[in-house]
C-alpha positions as CSV (number, residue, x, y, z in Angstrom):
1,X,100.9,126.7,104.3
2,X,102.3,128.1,101.0
3,X,102.9,125.8,98.1
4,X,106.3,127.2,97.6
5,X,107.2,126.2,101.2
6,X,105.8,122.7,100.5
7,X,107.7,122.5,97.3
8,X,111.0,123.4,99.1
9,X,110.3,120.5,101.6
10,X,109.7,118.1,98.8
11,X,112.8,119.1,96.9
12,X,115.0,118.8,100.0
13,X,113.7,115.3,100.6
14,X,114.3,114.3,97.0
15,X,118.0,115.3,97.2
16,X,118.5,112.0,99.1
17,X,116.4,110.0,96.6
18,X,117.5,108.5,93.4
19,X,114.3,109.5,91.6
20,X,113.9,111.3,88.3
21,X,111.0,113.8,88.8
22,X,110.2,116.8,86.7
23,X,109.1,120.2,87.9
24,X,105.6,119.6,86.5
25,X,105.4,116.3,88.5
26,X,106.6,118.1,91.7
27,X,103.9,120.8,91.2
28,X,101.2,118.2,90.8
29,X,102.3,116.4,94.0
30,X,102.2,119.7,95.9
31,X,98.8,120.5,94.5
32,X,97.5,117.1,95.6
33,X,98.8,117.8,99.1
34,X,97.0,121.2,99.1
35,X,93.8,119.5,98.0
36,X,94.2,116.8,100.7
37,X,94.7,119.5,103.3
38,X,91.7,121.5,102.2
39,X,89.3,118.5,102.0
40,X,90.7,116.9,105.2
41,X,88.9,119.6,107.3
42,X,85.5,118.3,106.2
43,X,86.1,114.8,105.0
44,X,88.7,113.5,107.5
45,X,90.7,111.8,104.7
46,X,93.8,111.2,106.7
47,X,95.0,111.3,110.3
48,X,98.0,113.4,109.2
49,X,96.9,117.0,109.5
50,X,100.1,118.9,108.8
51,X,100.8,119.5,105.1
52,X,104.5,119.4,105.8
53,X,104.2,116.0,107.4
54,X,102.0,114.9,104.4
55,X,105.0,115.5,102.1
56,X,107.1,113.0,103.9
57,X,104.6,110.5,105.3
58,X,102.4,110.4,102.3
59,X,104.1,111.7,99.1
60,X,107.8,110.6,99.5
61,X,106.7,107.4,101.3
62,X,104.6,106.6,98.2
63,X,106.9,107.7,95.3
64,X,109.9,105.7,96.4
65,X,107.9,102.6,95.3
66,X,107.9,103.8,91.6
67,X,111.1,102.1,90.5
68,X,109.7,98.8,91.6
69,X,106.6,98.8,89.3
70,X,107.6,96.6,86.4
71,X,104.1,96.3,84.9
72,X,101.6,98.8,83.5
73,X,98.2,97.9,85.1
74,X,97.9,98.2,88.9
75,X,95.2,98.3,91.5
76,X,95.6,100.1,94.8
77,X,93.4,98.5,97.4
78,X,92.1,100.4,100.4
79,X,93.7,103.5,98.9
80,X,92.0,106.0,101.3
81,X,92.5,109.4,99.7
82,X,94.7,107.8,96.9
83,X,97.8,106.6,98.6
84,X,100.1,105.4,97.2
85,X,98.1,105.3,93.9
86,X,97.9,109.0,93.1
87,X,101.5,109.9,93.8
88,X,102.6,106.8,91.8
89,X,100.3,107.8,88.9
90,X,101.9,111.2,88.8
91,X,105.3,109.6,88.8
92,X,104.4,107.0,86.2
93,X,102.1,108.6,83.6
94,X,102.5,105.6,81.3
95,X,101.0,103.2,83.9
96,X,97.3,102.9,84.9
97,X,96.0,102.7,88.5
98,X,92.6,101.6,89.7
99,X,92.1,103.2,93.1
100,X,89.7,101.1,95.2
101,X,88.1,102.3,98.4
102,X,84.7,101.5,100.0
103,X,84.0,105.0,101.3
104,X,82.2,107.4,98.9
105,X,83.7,110.6,100.3
106,X,87.2,109.3,99.5
107,X,86.3,108.3,96.0
108,X,84.6,111.7,95.4
109,X,87.8,113.4,96.5
110,X,90.0,111.3,94.2
111,X,87.7,112.0,91.2
112,X,88.0,115.7,92.0
113,X,91.8,115.3,92.1
114,X,91.8,113.6,88.8
115,X,89.7,116.4,87.3
116,X,91.5,119.4,88.8
117,X,95.0,118.1,88.3
118,X,94.3,116.4,84.9
119,X,95.5,113.0,86.0
120,X,94.1,110.7,83.4
121,X,95.7,107.4,84.4
122,X,93.7,106.8,87.5
123,X,90.3,105.2,87.9
124,X,88.8,105.8,91.4
125,X,86.2,103.1,92.2
126,X,84.0,102.7,95.2
127,X,83.7,99.1,96.1
128,X,84.6,96.5,98.7
129,X,87.7,94.7,97.4
130,X,86.1,91.2,97.6
131,X,83.2,92.4,95.4
132,X,85.4,94.1,92.7
133,X,86.3,92.3,89.5
134,X,88.7,94.2,87.2
135,X,87.9,94.5,83.5
136,X,91.6,94.5,82.5
137,X,94.3,92.0,83.3
138,X,96.3,93.5,86.2
139,X,100.0,93.2,86.7
140,X,100.0,94.0,90.4
141,X,98.1,94.7,93.6
142,X,99.3,97.5,95.8
143,X,98.4,97.7,99.5
144,X,99.6,100.2,102.0
145,X,98.6,99.7,105.6
146,X,95.7,97.6,104.4
147,X,95.8,94.4,106.4
148,X,98.0,91.6,107.4
149,X,99.6,89.7,104.5
150,X,97.4,86.7,105.1
151,X,94.2,88.9,105.1
152,X,95.4,90.9,102.1
153,X,95.9,87.8,100.0
154,X,92.6,86.3,101.2
155,X,90.6,89.4,100.1
156,X,92.6,90.2,97.0
157,X,93.6,86.8,95.5
158,X,90.9,87.0,92.8
159,X,92.4,90.2,91.3
160,X,95.4,88.7,89.6
161,X,96.6,85.4,88.3
162,X,100.0,83.7,88.7
163,X,101.5,86.3,86.3
164,X,100.8,89.2,88.6
165,X,102.4,90.2,91.9
166,X,101.2,91.5,95.2
167,X,103.2,94.4,96.5
168,X,102.5,94.9,100.2
169,X,104.0,98.2,101.6
170,X,105.0,97.6,105.2
171,X,107.0,99.3,107.9
172,X,109.3,96.7,109.6
173,X,109.8,93.5,107.7
174,X,106.8,91.3,108.8
175,X,108.7,88.1,109.3
176,X,105.9,86.4,111.3
177,X,103.3,87.3,108.7
178,X,105.6,86.1,105.9
179,X,105.9,82.7,107.6
180,X,102.1,82.4,107.9
181,X,101.3,82.7,104.2
182,X,98.8,80.3,102.6
183,X,100.6,77.5,100.7
184,X,99.4,78.7,97.3
185,X,101.5,81.9,97.7
186,X,105.2,82.5,97.9
187,X,107.4,85.5,98.8
188,X,109.4,86.5,95.7
189,X,111.4,89.3,97.3
190,X,111.7,91.8,100.1
191,X,112.9,95.3,99.3
192,X,114.1,97.8,101.9
193,X,113.1,101.3,100.9
194,X,114.9,104.4,101.8
195,X,112.5,107.2,102.6
196,X,114.4,110.4,103.4
197,X,113.4,112.3,106.6
198,X,111.1,109.5,107.7
199,X,111.7,107.7,110.9
200,X,111.3,103.9,111.0
201,X,111.8,101.2,108.4
202,X,109.9,100.8,105.1
203,X,109.7,97.6,103.1
204,X,108.0,96.1,100.0
205,X,107.0,92.5,100.4
206,X,106.6,91.0,96.9
207,X,104.4,88.0,96.7
208,X,103.3,85.8,93.8
209,X,100.5,83.3,93.4
210,X,101.9,79.8,92.7
211,X,101.1,78.3,89.4
212,X,98.8,75.3,89.7
213,X,100.6,72.0,89.5
214,X,98.9,69.0,88.0
215,X,99.9,65.4,88.7
């Protein structure tokens, strides 16, 4: 699959997106897809095998989240090969992303991506989420296809305080999951995303930890 063909697919899908994206950013996103395709053969990084499908299902599906990142320090939990963290880091070079995954092969891949594509605002880390303690104060926790909202909050609640937000990237709006949140959490907002050329719905569920109330 030629990179020029992939670039054309990306540019066509971006025509329906209200995203400012430079040529250099587009080229990095395509180079990332090419690396994912190459490493996928040996490392089984993602179930999506076709680079053309990766553009829509992985790249565009990730970068549409960029306008909703208000802070500067984020962690992407269960990131796999770096999704959505690496595309968002390319889109938002002024923000920093910790990319957390428990599998060494995925972390090795992400470190190679950072090296080859000169992405200096990502920090790939191999760890289970419940064992990881960030050294910086985080503004947000990103999760994409990680777990139910309740499980995500259970495993990730130590990562941020009441100033931070949890951004769960979901397909259909998980109404039942939202009604089943632990009482110390509240849904701040739900945002319907428009992902060109992708079938099905996409939403961000924005959740905040409640400040402790004292009698």
